[in-house]
N, C-alpha and C positions, 0 to 999 in steps of 0.2 A: 384901448380897452376891452372890449369885446373878444377881439382874438386872443388877447392873454388868456383870458375866460376859458377858451377852448383849449389853447393848445394846453395849460394846467388841466384842465379834462381830460384831453388823451391820456397827457402822460401818469394821469392818477394810475387809471386803467391799466394802461399797460403794464403798470408796476406792482398795480395787482394780479395781476395775471403771471407776471412773473415771479410773484413770492409766492401765489397756490400753487404753481409749477414746482419748485423748491419742494416746499412742503412734499406732496405727492411722489417726487422721487424720493425723499427721506422714508419716508414712509415704507414703500417696498421694499426700500434697500435693508428697512429694518426685520421684514418681514421673512426676505429670504435667508439673511444672518440667523433665525431662529430654525430654518428648515433643516433635517439631518442632509445632512453632505455627500455621504460615501453610501448611498441606497436606492436601489432600484427597485419598486417591489412593483410585479407585475401582476396585474391584471386583469381577468378575462371579462371580455364586453359582450353584449348578446348577438354580436357580429362577428364573434372570436377572433378578435383583435387585440392588441394590447396595449395598453395602453402605460407609460412610463413616466411615472410621480415623482421624478428627483431632478436636482439642477446635476448631476456631475452623473455623468453617464457612461465614467470611465472603469466604476466600478461595482457590479451589481449583487443583488442578493436572489439567490435564484431557488426554489425552491421544488422538487420535482413532485408532478400532482399524475394522481389516476384519471383513467380514459371517464369515468365515472364518477367522479370526484369525489370518492373515500379515499380513508386514510390507507397510507403503503402497508403493504402487508410485512410485519414486523422485524421479518431475516431481509428482504430485500429491505426495505427504512437502514438498517445496519449498516448495509453493503453498502447504500447511496449516499450515504457522508461524507468516501471517500469517491467517488465517481459524479464526474459533473463536465456541463459543456460550455460554453460561452454562448451557446444560442439561447436567444431568449424563450422561449418553446419548450417545456420538456414534459413529456408523458413518458409513463410505467404502467405496463402492464404483465401480472403472474400468468405464469402456466404451469398447471402440475401434472408429475404422470406417474405410475408405478412401473417400474418395469422388473420384469420377471427374471430369477438369477438363470435360467434354463438361456436364454438370450444373449447373457449378461455375465457370462465366468469370469470375465475379467471387464473392465474398464478403460478406452481408451479415449479421452476428451481432448479434444484442438480446438482449443477457442479463437473466435475472429481476432479482428486488430484492434480492438475495445471491451474483448471480454474478461470476466475475471471467477476463479470459481472456490466453491466453501465444500467442503465434504468432511464430516462426521460417520464415525463409525458408532454402528447399535447391534443391537442382539436379534433384530429381524432378518428372514429368509428374503428378504427383497430390498429392489433399489427406490427411495423413493427420491425423483427430483422436483425440485421450484426453480424454475426459470424465470427471472426478473429481466424482462425485455424493455428496452429503453429508446424511446426516439423522440431526437430534438431536430428544430428548424427553425424556422425566423417568426414562423406564427404556430399556431393552436390546430388548425386547419391539414397544414404541410407537414407538422409535428405527426400528428394521427396517421398523413398516409402514408409518412415514415415508419411506423410503429407497425403498420398490416402489412409490410414487407419484410416485416423480421422474423422469422421464424427456425425452430429446434428440429432438429434431426437427430435420432434416437434409433439406432437399428445395429445387430450386429456385434453388438459389443461395441461400437463407438458412437459418441456425442460430439455432436459437430454443430454449427450456427451459420445462415444465410439471412443477406439481406441487401440493400439496397448500397450500392457504391457513395462515400464520400458528400461526394455534389454530384447531381443526374439534371441535366438541365439549366445551370448556371445557378442551379440555387444549392444554397449551403445546406448541410444535413450533418444529424449522426444518431449513430445509432450503435448499440452494445447489446450483450446479457450476458449481466451476474450469475454464476448456477449456484445451486445447493444442493448439495446430494448427501442422503442418508445411505450408508450403504454395511453390510455383514462386516466387521472388522477386520477376518481376512481377506479379503478382495484384493485381489492385485491391481494395480493403478498405473496408468500410463497420462501425464496432463502436462500440455503447455499452453500458455497462454502469451499473448502481443496484447501488450498497453494496459495488465492487467493482473491483481495479488494471485496467488496459489494460498489455500489455509487448509492444514489437515489439524485434525483432532482425534485423540481416540482411535488409532488403525494399527492393524499388526499384520498386515503382508506385504508385501514388497511395494516400493513406489517409485516411480522413472517421475522426476519433474522439471521443467524448463520457463525458463521466464525471459520475455525479452521486455525491458520499461517497467521493470514489476517484483516484486518480494516474493520471498518463498516464506509459509511459519507452520511448525512443524511443534506439537505440543500432544506427551502424553502419548506416543505413537510409536509404532515399533515391538519386537520381541526377539529375542535371542539370535534365533536363526533369519530373522525378515532383512533383507536388503532394500536399501534407499539410495540413491542417485539424483542427486538433487545440483541444477546452477541456475545461476539467476545473471543475468547482462544487462547491468546498469537498474539493478535493485539488491536490498539486501536479505540475508536470510538470520530467522531468528526459529533456535533449537530449543526447548525446555521438555526436559525427561524425558530423551529418546533413549531407544538402545538397538542394536543390533548391529549388523557393517551398513555404515552410514559414510558416506561421500558426498562434501557439501562444497561446491566451487562457486565464487565469484568474481564480473570481470566487472569493476567500477562498482563493487558495493561492500559492506560489512559483514560481516557472520556474528552471532552471538550465539552461546551456550549455556544453560542454566540445567545442570545435572543430567550427566549420563553416563552409558555404559558399552559395553561392547570394543568393536574394529572402529573405530569415531577417526574420517581424516578431515580435515578441515584445510580450506587456500584460498587466498584471495589478491587480486589480483587490482590494485590501487584502491583497498579500502581493506580496514583496522580489524581487531577481532578481541571481541570477548571474551572469558573465558571464565565461568565459575564451577569449580571443582566442587563434585558429592562429598559426603562425609565419611570418614571412615578409608577406604582403599577404594581405588578404580578395577570393577568390575569387566573384567574382560579380557581382548589381545591388548588393548593400550590406546591411547590417544593419542595423535598427532594433528598440528596445528602450524601451516607456515604463512605467513603475512609478508606481500611482495613489497608494494608501498602503500605503509598502515605501520599504524602502533600493534602492539599485543601486547593486551593486559591478563595476567593467568592469579583471579581470586581461590587462594588455599583456604579451610575452611583450620579450626584450632584439630590437632590430633590426626592430618591427612597421613596414612602410612605408606602410600605407592612413592617411591621416586619419582622425583622429576628433573626432567634436563632442558636445559634452556641454554641458544646460542643466536648469537647476532653480531653484525659486520663492527667491527672495530671504532668507524666512526660515527657509529648512532652508542646510545645510552641503555644499557643497562642494570636494572632499580632491582634488589631483590632486598624485602622489609620481613623476612619472616625468618622466624630459628632455622638453622642449619645451612644453611646456604655458604657453599665453597667453590670457590674457582676453580677451574677443570682445565690443563690445557689451554691457556689463554695464551693469544701472539699477539704481532703487529695487524693483523685481518682481520680474527675473529676474538667474540669473548664468548666463554661459555661458564655455568656455573650448574652445579647440583646441588639437589638438598636427596638426602638420603644414600644408601651404599649397596642397593641391589639394582638389576638389571629395570631399568627405566621404563614404565610403564607411562610416560606421559612426557613426549617429548613437544617443544614451542621452538622456533625461531622467525626471526623477523628480516628479510634482506635492507630494507630502506624505512625503516622506523625505530621509535623504542621500543625496548621493551620490560615492563616491570610487572615482579610476581609481590603480589599484597595481600595480608591479609581477609579472608574475606569477613564483610560485614555484617 
């Protein structure tokens, strides 16, 4: 009898332990289900290391911070929304300079591997340069070391950057500079970036711009005698309210044009084109747009007075949804339509993509 009592007591104790353990597991599971799953919040501790407070490390919410903990410069902050690294510690520092026109009658800016540039024209007789320098690494101490090696060189009309390699001594790191320049409107510009965008606004001088793995945006730029040569590889080009002699080409990217004038030539390889014509007539020598492997949409405002000619290969679609479209010399290989009866100022064509002519919205 005594042995049975002992066995019963042992069995009861083991059963109670098992029940408590199962309850604890259930509570722990319930807590983890209520925690955010797709966020890693990086917190700097006193020893400059980062503590990860999420269960899911595959996606990270990382915010650029300044060295002194202050809010990033407003202009820099706008650019940083499109520039990031997967490394957990990311720091930004701002450098400002004033450049005399005597040393910079024109500007040649050659960006580094991860640099971008935003340039706005103004009525001042000097150049204001702001450089948002970025440094990233696996912890804050190493990110600061990277940032301290990033420098901006501005002399003899040229602006460039210097910094460490993408990996030094086996350490993973990242750096780049986002430039913001205010320049006299008529200044000549020669720009190139790699893995970064070029943004231009309110300029009247000549522009040569090249990007690799980045886009080009021009807004309110050019005048009747200015020349702009643009080429984006693995990126698009966006043009708004531009005029002058403009040549825009993309490789693996699209082009958009919203209102323009002058002699404008657009060409894409592996990208579409979208054009919104200005009201009234086309002012200047004309518009020519060619899409290689991509569609083209031409938006025509009511009452547009310049003649339009459109052409595409027969194997693709040509759709004209505005009044006055007439078929011109279509054959088994090509389709053509014309709107108007004078010499065409607007010519659009596609090789391997549909072409649509529609009323402007």
